[in-house]
C-alpha positions as CSV (number, residue, x, y, z in Angstrom):
1,M,9.3,-1.8,22.9
2,K,9.0,-3.8,19.5
3,K,6.0,-3.6,17.5
4,T,4.9,-5.1,14.1
5,L,3.6,-3.3,11.4
6,Y,1.5,-5.1,8.3
7,L,1.6,-2.9,5.6
8,M,-0.4,-3.9,2.8
9,R,-1.5,-3.0,-0.9
10,H,-5.1,-2.6,-1.9
11,G,-7.2,-5.5,-4.1
12,Q,-7.2,-4.8,-8.0
13,T,-9.5,-2.3,-9.0
14,I,-11.0,-1.3,-12.4
15,F,-8.3,1.1,-13.1
16,N,-5.6,-1.4,-12.2
17,E,-7.4,-4.0,-14.6
18,R,-7.8,-1.4,-17.5
19,G,-4.3,0.0,-17.2
20,K,-5.1,3.4,-15.7
21,M,-3.1,5.9,-13.2
22,Q,-4.8,6.0,-10.0
23,G,-3.3,8.2,-7.5
24,W,-6.1,10.4,-5.4
25,S,-8.5,9.2,-8.4
26,D,-10.3,6.3,-7.2
27,A,-12.0,2.9,-8.7
28,P,-13.8,0.1,-7.1
29,L,-12.5,-3.1,-6.5
30,T,-12.8,-6.0,-9.2
31,E,-14.2,-9.3,-8.5
32,L,-10.4,-10.2,-8.6
33,G,-9.5,-7.6,-6.0
34,Y,-12.5,-9.0,-3.8
35,N,-11.1,-12.4,-4.1
36,Q,-7.3,-11.2,-3.8
37,A,-8.3,-9.8,-0.2
38,K,-10.1,-13.2,1.1
39,V,-6.4,-14.6,-0.1
40,A,-4.8,-12.2,2.0
41,K,-7.3,-12.8,4.9
42,K,-6.6,-16.4,4.8
43,Y,-3.1,-15.7,5.2
44,Y,-3.8,-13.7,8.4
45,E,-5.9,-16.3,9.6
46,D,-3.7,-19.5,8.7
47,N,-0.8,-17.7,10.6
48,N,-2.9,-16.6,13.9
49,I,-2.3,-13.0,13.1
50,T,-4.7,-10.7,15.0
51,F,-4.5,-6.8,15.0
52,D,-4.8,-4.4,18.1
53,A,-5.6,-1.6,15.4
54,A,-6.3,-1.1,11.6
55,Y,-6.2,1.9,9.4
56,S,-6.5,2.6,5.8
57,S,-5.9,5.4,3.5
58,T,-9.0,7.5,2.7
59,S,-9.5,6.0,-1.0
60,E,-12.2,3.6,-1.2
61,R,-10.3,0.8,-2.6
62,A,-8.3,0.8,0.6
63,S,-10.9,1.0,3.0
64,D,-12.8,-1.6,0.9
65,T,-9.8,-4.1,1.2
66,L,-9.4,-3.5,4.7
67,E,-13.2,-4.3,5.5
68,L,-12.7,-7.7,3.5
69,I,-9.7,-8.4,5.7
70,T,-11.2,-7.6,9.2
71,D,-14.5,-6.5,10.9
72,M,-12.9,-4.6,13.4
73,P,-13.2,-0.7,13.8
74,Y,-10.6,1.1,11.8
75,E,-9.6,5.0,11.0
76,R,-8.9,6.2,7.6
77,R,-6.0,8.4,7.3
78,K,-5.3,11.0,4.5
79,G,-1.6,10.5,5.0
80,L,-1.9,7.2,3.6
81,K,-3.4,8.3,0.3
82,E,-1.5,7.2,-2.9
83,M,0.9,9.6,-4.9
84,Y,-0.9,12.4,-6.4
85,F,0.0,12.0,-10.2
86,G,-1.3,15.6,-11.2
87,L,-2.4,15.6,-15.2
88,F,-1.8,12.0,-15.4
89,E,-4.8,11.0,-13.0
90,G,-7.1,8.7,-14.6
91,E,-5.0,8.5,-17.5
92,N,-3.5,5.2,-19.6
93,T,-0.3,3.9,-18.1
94,R,1.2,4.3,-21.4
95,L,1.3,7.9,-21.0
96,N,3.4,7.5,-17.8
97,P,6.8,9.5,-18.1
98,I,8.4,6.7,-15.9
99,K,8.9,3.6,-18.6
100,S,10.0,1.1,-16.0
101,H,8.4,-0.2,-12.7
102,Y,11.9,-0.5,-11.7
103,E,12.6,3.4,-12.1
104,L,11.8,5.4,-9.1
105,F,9.2,8.1,-9.5
106,N,11.3,10.8,-7.9
107,D,9.9,14.4,-9.0
108,A,8.4,13.3,-12.6
109,F,5.1,14.2,-11.7
110,V,5.7,17.8,-10.3
111,Q,5.8,19.3,-13.5
112,Y,2.4,18.1,-14.5
113,G,1.0,19.3,-10.9
114,G,1.6,16.0,-9.1
115,E,3.7,15.3,-5.9
116,D,7.2,14.4,-5.6
117,M,8.2,11.1,-4.3
118,I,10.2,12.4,-1.1
119,N,7.1,14.5,-0.2
120,V,5.1,11.3,-0.4
121,Q,7.5,9.2,1.6
122,K,7.7,12.1,4.4
123,R,4.0,12.1,4.4
124,V,3.3,8.5,4.6
125,T,6.3,8.2,7.1
126,K,4.6,11.0,9.4
127,E,1.4,9.1,9.3
128,L,2.8,5.6,10.2
129,N,4.8,7.1,13.0
130,D,2.0,8.6,14.5
131,I,0.2,5.2,14.2
132,M,3.0,3.1,15.8
133,N,3.8,5.5,18.7
134,Q,0.2,5.0,20.0
135,D,-0.5,2.1,22.3
136,V,-0.7,-0.5,19.9
137,N,1.4,-3.6,19.2
138,N,0.4,-5.2,16.1
139,V,-1.1,-3.1,13.3
140,L,-2.6,-3.6,9.8
141,V,-2.5,-0.9,7.7
142,V,-3.5,-0.6,3.8
143,S,-2.3,1.9,1.3
144,H,-1.0,1.8,-2.2
145,Y,1.7,1.0,-4.4
146,V,4.0,4.1,-4.9
147,S,3.2,5.1,-1.2
148,I,4.2,1.8,0.3
149,L,7.4,1.5,-2.0
150,S,8.4,5.2,-1.3
151,F,8.2,4.7,2.6
152,N,10.0,1.4,2.3
153,N,13.0,3.1,0.0
154,Q,13.9,4.9,3.1
155,W,14.7,1.6,4.9
156,N,15.4,-1.0,2.0
157,D,15.8,-1.4,-1.7
158,S,12.5,-1.0,-3.1
159,I,13.7,-2.6,-6.3
160,E,14.0,-6.0,-4.5
161,I,10.4,-5.8,-3.4
162,L,9.5,-5.0,-7.1
163,R,11.5,-7.9,-8.1
164,S,9.7,-10.4,-5.8
165,G,6.5,-9.4,-7.3
166,F,4.7,-6.6,-5.3
167,T,1.2,-7.2,-6.5
168,N,-2.4,-6.2,-5.0
169,C,-2.7,-7.3,-1.7
170,S,1.0,-8.0,-1.3
171,I,2.0,-7.4,2.5
172,L,5.3,-6.0,4.0
173,K,5.8,-7.0,7.5
174,Y,8.0,-4.7,9.4
175,T,9.2,-4.5,13.1
176,F,9.1,-1.2,14.5
177,E,11.3,0.3,17.6
178,D,12.8,3.7,18.4
179,N,11.0,5.1,15.3
180,K,12.9,2.5,12.7
181,Y,11.5,0.0,10.6
182,N,12.9,-3.4,9.9
183,L,11.5,-5.3,7.1
184,E,11.1,-8.6,8.3
185,E,9.3,-10.5,5.1
186,A,7.5,-9.5,1.8
187,I,4.4,-11.8,1.6
188,N,3.3,-12.3,-1.9
189,H,0.4,-14.7,-2.6
190,D,-0.6,-17.1,-5.2
191,Y,-3.7,-15.9,-7.1
192,S,-3.2,-18.7,-10.1
193,N,-6.6,-20.2,-8.9
194,L,-8.5,-17.0,-8.9
195,K,-10.3,-15.2,-12.0
């Protein structure tokens, strides 16, 4: 049976605004982050999209974003957390050993006590498979930049997702069948009127 997954990135946080790396570190949403979530909520409403189930990572920025989208009960799952950046957690992004947004993180952070991107991919995929194999048809999941891109990269070229402008509260819509995900659409919102 074919199901639908809406995999969404959280809204902008103070760390995003200040150019700091946040993996397992957490920071609250900014005013812009709240407004981005409201734009995403309007997208779902305008397209008559409702959910059977909703999930977020255990990070506050993800659960706060989800709560701005829907008031339905939801679960927080550790497997949906962002990549752990080790010694780079909370540091300025200028120190990031990855110099291009188009370069995959792979194992760049392992030597600093962080996670390997393949392990992140396995962790997120296991969690999403567990969710999607339940008795649900239309699911919302709020997660994180690298976690989403590492998951997506096994099914599609994530570089194309990045080039399309994968910003805060962007959504990847997948169909799910026989434990396989097919990317149907990348939804990027217009925030030009937001502050």
